C-alpha positions in Angstrom: 0.0 0.0 0.0 1.7 3.3 -1.1 2.3 5.9 1.6 0.8 9.3 1.2 2.7 12.6 1.0 1.6 16.3 1.2 4.0 18.7 -0.4 3.8 22.5 -0.3 2.9 23.9 -3.7 5.4 26.6 -3.1 8.3 25.0 -1.4 9.9 27.1 1.4 12.3 26.2 4.3 9.6 26.7 6.9 7.0 24.5 5.2 7.5 20.8 5.9 6.7 17.9 3.6 4.1 15.7 5.4 4.4 11.9 5.0 1.6 9.6 6.2 1.2 5.9 6.4 -1.8 3.7 7.1 -3.0 4.1 10.7 -1.4 7.6 11.1 -3.2 10.5 12.7 -1.3 13.8 12.9 -2.3 17.3 13.9 -1.1 20.3 11.9 -0.6 23.7 13.5 1.5 26.8 14.0 3.1 25.8 17.4 5.0 22.9 18.8 1.8 21.5 20.4 0.9 20.1 16.9 2.5 16.9 15.5 3.4 18.8 12.4 4.5 22.4 12.8 3.8 24.8 9.9 5.4 28.1 10.8 2.9 30.4 9.1 0.8 33.1 10.8 -2.3 32.1 8.8 -2.5 28.8 10.7 -4.1 28.3 14.1 -2.1 26.7 17.0 -4.0 23.4 16.3 -5.4 23.9 12.8 -6.3 20.5 11.4 -5.9 16.7 11.8 -4.8 14.4 9.0 -5.8 10.7 9.5 -5.2 7.6 7.4 -7.3 4.5 8.1 -6.0 1.0 7.7 -7.2 0.9 4.1 -5.1 3.9 3.2 -8.0 6.4 3.0 -6.9 9.9 4.0 -9.2 12.5 5.7 -8.7 16.0 7.0 -10.6 17.5 9.9 -10.7 21.3 10.7 -10.0 21.6 14.4 -11.9 24.9 14.8 -9.2 27.0 13.0 -9.6 30.7 12.4 -8.7 30.7 8.6 -10.2 27.4 7.7 -9.3 24.2 5.7 -9.9 24.3 1.9 -9.9 21.3 -0.4 -9.6 22.1 -4.1 -10.7 25.7 -3.3 -13.8 24.8 -1.2 -13.9 25.3 2.6 -14.4 22.0 4.4 -15.0 20.9 8.0 -14.2 17.3 7.2 -13.2 15.9 3.8 -11.6 12.8 2.1 -8.4 13.5 0.3 -7.0 11.7 -2.7 -3.8 12.0 -4.7 -4.0 15.1 -6.9 -6.1 17.1 -4.4 -5.1 20.5 -3.2 -5.5 21.1 0.6 -5.0 24.6 2.0 -4.4 25.3 5.7 -5.1 29.0 6.1 -2.9 30.4 3.3 -0.5 27.5 3.0 -1.4 25.0 0.2 -0.3 21.4 -0.1 -0.6 18.9 -3.0 -1.6 15.3 -2.0 0.4 12.6 -3.8 1.6 9.0 -3.2 5.3 8.6 -2.3 5.9 5.8 -4.7 4.9 7.9 -7.7 7.6 10.5 -6.9 10.9 9.9 -8.8 14.0 11.7 -9.8 13.9 13.1 -13.3 16.0 11.0 -15.6 16.0 12.4 -19.2 16.5 8.9 -20.7 13.8 7.3 -18.6 11.5 10.2 -19.2 11.9 9.8 -23.0 11.0 6.1 -22.7 8.1 6.9 -20.4 6.8 9.9 -22.4 4.1 8.0 -24.2 1.9 7.6 -21.1 2.7 9.9 -18.2 3.6 13.4 -17.0 7.2 14.3 -17.9 9.5 17.2 -17.4 10.7 19.0 -20.4 12.1 16.3 -22.7 15.8 16.1 -23.5 16.5 16.1 -27.2 19.6 14.3 -28.4 20.2 16.5 -31.4 19.8 20.3 -31.8 16.1 20.9 -32.6 15.1 22.2 -36.0 14.2 25.9 -35.8 10.6 26.4 -36.9 10.5 29.7 -38.8 6.7 30.2 -38.2 7.2 29.7 -34.4 10.2 32.0 -34.3 8.3 34.8 -36.2 5.3 34.3 -33.8 7.6 34.7 -30.8 9.2 37.8 -32.2 5.8 39.3 -33.0 4.5 38.6 -29.5 7.7 40.1 -28.0 7.2 43.3 -30.0 3.5 43.5 -29.0 4.5 43.1 -25.4 6.8 46.0 -25.4 3.9 48.4 -26.3 0.8 46.6 -25.0 -2.1 48.7 -23.7 -4.9 46.1 -23.6 -3.8 43.1 -21.4 -6.8 40.8 -22.3 -6.2 41.4 -26.0 -2.5 40.7 -25.6 -3.1 37.4 -23.7 -5.6 36.3 -26.3 -3.0 37.1 -29.0 -0.5 34.9 -27.1 -3.0 32.0 -27.3 -3.7 32.7 -30.9 0.0 32.5 -31.8 0.4 29.3 -29.7 -2.5 27.9 -31.6 -0.7 28.3 -34.9 2.2 26.2 -33.5 0.7 23.6 -31.1 -2.8 23.4 -32.5 -4.5 22.6 -29.2 -8.2 22.0 -29.0 -8.5 24.2 -25.9 -6.1 26.6 -24.2 -6.1 29.1 -21.4 -3.8 31.4 -19.5 -4.6 31.1 -15.8 -3.9 33.7 -13.1 -3.3 33.0 -9.4 -5.7 35.2 -7.3 -3.4 36.8 -4.7 -6.2 36.9 -2.1 -7.5 33.4 -2.4 -4.7 31.4 -4.1 -7.3 30.1 -6.6 -6.5 29.8 -10.3 -8.7 31.9 -12.5 -8.9 31.7 -16.3 -7.7 35.1 -17.8 -7.7 34.2 -21.5 -9.5 31.2 -23.0 -9.6 29.6 -26.5 -12.1 28.8 -27.8 -14.1 31.4 -26.1 -16.3 29.8 -23.4 -14.4 26.6 -23.4 -14.2 26.7 -19.6 -14.9 29.3 -17.0 -13.2 27.8 -13.9 -10.2 25.5 -13.3 -12.6 22.8 -11.9 -13.9 22.4 -15.5 -10.4 21.6 -16.8 -9.3 18.2 -17.9 -6.4 18.3 -15.5 -6.1 20.9 -12.7 -3.7 18.4 -11.1 -1.3 19.0 -14.0 -1.6 22.7 -13.5 -0.8 22.5 -9.8 2.1 20.1 -10.4 3.6 22.4 -13.0 3.5 25.3 -10.5 5.0 23.1 -7.8 7.9 21.8 -10.0 8.4 25.2 -11.7 8.8 23.4 -15.0 6.9 22.3 -18.1 4.7 19.2 -17.7 3.2 17.1 -20.5 0.6 14.4 -20.1 0.9 12.5 -23.4 -1.9 10.0 -22.6 -4.2 10.8 -19.7 -5.7 7.3 -19.7 -2.4 5.8 -18.8 -1.9 8.1 -15.8 -3.5 6.7 -12.6 -3.9 10.2 -11.0 -6.1 11.3 -13.8 -8.1 8.2 -14.9 -11.0 8.9 -12.6 -11.2 12.7 -13.2 -14.8 13.4 -14.3 -13.7 16.4 -16.4 -11.3 14.1 -18.4 -14.0 11.6 -19.1 -16.6 14.3 -20.0 -14.3 16.3 -22.3 -12.5 13.3 -23.9 -9.1 14.9 -23.3 -6.1 12.8 -24.5 -3.0 15.0 -24.1 -2.2 18.0 -21.9 0.7 20.5 -21.7 1.1 23.0 -18.9 3.7 25.7 -18.4 4.0 27.6 -15.1 4.1 31.4 -15.2 6.5 33.0 -12.7 7.4 36.6 -12.1 9.9 38.3 -9.9 7.6 38.0 -6.9 6.7 34.4 -7.4 4.0 32.4 -9.1 1.6 34.3 -11.4 -0.3 31.4 -13.0 0.0 28.9 -15.8 -0.5 28.4 -19.5 -2.6 25.3 -20.1 -3.5 23.5 -23.4 -5.0 20.2 -24.3 -5.9 17.9 -27.2 -9.0 15.8 -27.6 -9.4 12.6 -29.5 -6.2 10.6 -30.2 -3.7 13.3 -31.0 -0.7 14.0 -28.7 1.5 17.0 -28.2 5.0 16.5 -29.6 7.7 16.7 -26.9 9.6 19.6 -28.5 6.5 21.8 -28.2 7.3 22.2 -24.5 10.1 24.6 -25.5 7.7 26.7 -27.7 5.1 26.7 -25.0 7.6 27.8 -22.4 8.7 30.7 -24.6 5.1 31.9 -25.1 4.5 31.5 -21.4 7.4 33.8 -20.7 5.7 36.5 -22.7 2.5 36.0 -20.8 4.2 36.1 -17.4 5.9 39.4 -18.2 2.6 40.9 -19.4 0.7 39.8 -16.4 3.3 41.0 -13.9 3.6 44.4 -15.6 -0.2 44.6 -15.7 -0.5 43.8 -12.0 1.9 46.7 -11.3 -0.2 49.1 -13.4 -3.4 47.7 -11.8 -2.0 48.2 -8.3 -1.0 51.7 -9.0 -4.3 52.6 -10.7 -6.3 51.0 -7.9 -4.4 52.9 -5.2 -4.7 56.2 -7.1 -8.5 55.6 -7.7 -9.0 54.8 -4.0 -7.3 58.1 -3.2 -9.5 60.1 -5.5 -12.6 58.4 -4.1 -11.6 59.2 -0.6 -11.0 62.8 -1.7 -14.5 62.9 -3.2 -16.0 61.6 0.1 -14.1 64.3 2.0 -15.7 66.9 -0.3 -19.1 65.5 0.4 -18.3 65.7 4.1 -17.6 69.5 3.9 -21.3 69.8 4.5 -22.9 67.3 6.9 -26.1 67.5 4.9 -24.4 66.0 1.8 -22.1 63.5 3.6 -22.4 60.1 1.7 -24.1 61.8 -1.3 -21.7 60.4 -3.9 -22.1 56.8 -2.5 -25.9 57.0 -2.6 -25.9 58.4 -6.1 -23.6 55.7 -7.2 -25.6 52.9 -5.6 -28.9 54.1 -7.1 -27.3 54.6 -10.6 -26.0 51.0 -10.4 -29.4 49.7 -9.5 -30.8 51.3 -12.7 -27.9 50.1 -14.8 -28.1 46.5 -13.5 -31.8 46.5 -14.3 -30.9 47.4 -17.9 -28.6 44.4 -17.9 -25.3 46.4 -18.3 -22.2 44.1 -18.4 -19.7 44.1 -15.5 -17.1 46.3 -17.3 -19.7 49.0 -17.9 -21.0 48.8 -14.4 -17.5 49.5 -13.1 -17.3 52.6 -15.4 -20.6 53.8 -13.9 -19.3 53.0 -10.4 -16.2 55.1 -10.9 -18.2 58.0 -12.5 -20.7 58.0 -9.6 -18.0 58.1 -6.9 -16.3 61.0 -8.6 -19.2 62.9 -10.1 -19.1 65.8 -7.7 -15.3 65.9 -7.2 -15.3 69.3 -9.0 -17.0 70.9 -5.9 -13.5 71.2 -4.5 -13.4 74.4 -6.7 -16.6 75.8 -5.3 -16.2 78.3 -2.4 -17.6 77.3 1.0 -19.7 80.4 1.1 -21.6 79.1 -1.9 -21.5 75.4 -1.2 -22.6 75.7 2.4 -25.1 78.6 2.0 -28.2 78.0 4.1 -30.6 79.6 1.6 -31.4 79.9 -2.1 -28.5 80.8 -4.4 -28.5 84.0 -6.4 -27.6 83.9 -10.2 -23.9 84.3 -9.6 -23.8 81.7 -7.0 -25.8 79.4 -9.2 -23.2 79.8 -11.9 -20.4 79.1 -9.4 -22.1 75.8 -8.3 -22.8 74.8 -11.9 -19.1 75.0 -12.7 -18.4 72.0 -10.6 -19.0 69.6 -13.5 -16.5 71.3 -15.7 -14.0 71.6 -12.9 -14.4 67.8 -12.2 -14.1 67.0 -15.8 -10.9 69.0 -16.1 -9.4 67.4 -13.0 -10.0 63.8 -14.3 -9.6 64.1 -18.1 -5.8 63.4 -18.1 -6.3 60.0 -16.3 -6.6 57.2 -18.9 -8.4 54.8 -16.5 -11.2 57.3 -16.1 -11.7 58.3 -19.7 -15.0 56.3 -20.0 -16.3 57.8 -16.8 -15.9 61.4 -18.0 -19.3 61.8 -19.9 -21.3 61.1 -16.7 -19.1 63.3 -14.6 -19.6 66.2 -17.0 -23.2 65.4 -18.1 -25.2 64.3 -15.1 -26.9 67.8 -14.8 -27.9 67.9 -18.5 -31.7 67.8 -19.1 -33.7 65.8 -21.6 -35.2 69.1 -23.0 -31.8 70.8 -23.5 -32.1 73.3 -20.6 -29.4 71.7 -18.4 -25.7 72.4 -18.0 -22.9 72.7 -18.9 -23.3 71.9 -22.7 -27.1 72.3 -23.1 -27.3 68.8 -24.6 -30.7 67.3 -25.2 -32.3 63.9 -25.7 -30.1 61.0 -26.8 -27.1 63.4 -27.2 -26.7 63.1 -23.5 -24.6 60.1 -22.6 -26.7 57.1 -21.4 -24.7 56.9 -18.1 -25.3 60.6 -17.4 -29.1 60.1 -18.0 -29.3 57.4 -15.4 -27.1 59.3 -13.0 -29.3 62.4 -13.4 -32.3 60.4 -12.1 -30.3 59.0 -9.2 -28.7 62.4 -8.3 -32.1 64.1 -8.2 -33.7 61.4 -6.1 -30.8 61.6 -3.5 -31.1 65.4 -3.5 -34.8 65.4 -2.9 -34.8 62.8 -0.2 -31.9 64.4 1.7 -32.4 67.3 4.2 -31.0 70.8 3.5 -30.5 73.8 5.8 -33.5 75.5 4.1 -35.8 72.5 3.9 -36.6 69.0 5.2 -36.1 65.8 3.2 -39.0 65.0 0.9 -40.8 61.7 1.5 -39.8 59.0 -1.0 -43.3 59.0 -2.4 -43.1 62.7 -3.2 -39.6 62.4 -4.7 -40.9 59.6 -7.0 -43.9 61.7 -8.0 -41.7 64.6 -9.0 -39.4 62.4 -11.0 -42.3 61.1 -13.0 -43.7 64.6 -13.4 -40.5 65.7 -15.1 -40.2 62.6 -17.4 -39.6 63.9 -20.9 -38.5 67.3 -19.6 -35.7 66.9 -17.2 -35.3 63.2 -17.4 -35.1 60.5 -20.1 -38.5 58.8 -20.2 -36.8 55.4 -20.5 -34.8 56.0 -17.4 -37.9 56.9 -15.5 -39.6 53.7 -16.6 -36.7 51.8 -15.1 -37.0 53.9 -11.9 -40.7 52.9 -11.8 -39.8 49.3 -11.8 -37.1 49.8 -9.1 -38.9 52.4 -6.9 -39.2 50.0 -3.9 -35.5 49.0 -4.2 -34.6 52.7 -4.1 -36.6 53.2 -1.0 -35.0 50.2 0.7 -31.5 51.6 0.0 -32.2 54.9 1.6 -31.5 54.5 5.4 -31.0 52.0 8.1 -28.4 49.3 8.8 -29.6 46.9 6.1 -29.6 49.8 3.6 -26.0 50.7 4.5 -24.9 47.1 4.0 -26.7 46.8 0.7 -25.2 50.0 -0.6 -21.7 48.8 0.5 -22.2 45.6 -1.5 -23.3 47.6 -4.6 -20.3 49.8 -4.3 -17.7 47.1 -4.3 -15.3 47.5 -7.3 -16.4 45.3 -10.2 -13.7 43.1 -11.6 
């Protein structure tokens, strides 16, 4: 009966390899009180128990840990473990295998064994023939990488070029989610082939490629005991798999995965081409993550600044968050896609940022504004537009920032736009902004009841507001009222305002 082994997917000196035999029962935890000490702050003192019965069946039990036990990405209190499973204690992940399947890499033995198992990159006795098409594809991808501006398009291009060389039936570039450790498809061919790693023919191969930090090929899945029972293999009819890990300067980024259906196999020399393509993908992903981190922090700073502007007047504190939440309710009802919802979220959070240029004497005035003061307050939309227009990641949000006070009849500001010349996002935001203004108290008046605010919106349909936007409001009026105040409303608004990936 083979013994079982748990090896960390990212080897480190403080992470032990765990060997288990039939009849063993060992606790895993952060301190010496555990049978197996894993020196990582994400583990509890006594985190979990690993038990092997006399028949060699392995189970894991959560011993009331703070950060949980996860098996193949799903949190478990008790679960059976099999070779190929991934088990995570807190943030430390292990791969389950059998000790007798581990072997030192021998190029000669690997070549003989290559017809039916996972192998490292195959040694070639003679210098490989240079494929002109492959070389041109690599050079073209490298040139594109130097000047990329659209990461998803670039990753899709990498898979497109790989397709011309390896001709896989399915391929994907997977990204490791830094927060959860899960692998997420970032680019997929053909489109829609799979949406999660659990649908792949061999997530085991993906994890083993990351663990070994080298290319793995499964030439014939049916001959590999770790994969013979995989439901995804049987359902998809996968025959051969290649997987290349993606590593950046800071560690693992993800993997490039491709498979063939039917009877075809990947040629061993394709591992080198796949590794070269994966290198481009890793560089693109790491660079993009740096840009994304910088953009996210900058955007968070701007949004915090906008909240501070709202807070200049306690009557308008939280105004931008409410306007954003209501606008997103309307947009979701229209079925807007996630990318567009994120544009609307950014616009809503920053729509009044230009009020930083409005004097307190005007912004905080307790009574009606005179004509000059009215002009001063109206300038906030152009001030905000000017503040944000040089930021590339906010380009798509600018029309709503500038246009949320335009009117359907052309009597709004700043550009006197009318009808469908007003950007669709601005038309939705105009409804939300007016609703929030009417249902909020001001120094010179009390908040209107939600029923009266709704009546006034309908009365101005076709004059101030887009009639189609008011129809959507009619359908969501109760939802608007439920988001207005109270602990449940605050929680619901917070959920709506989460950045949309």
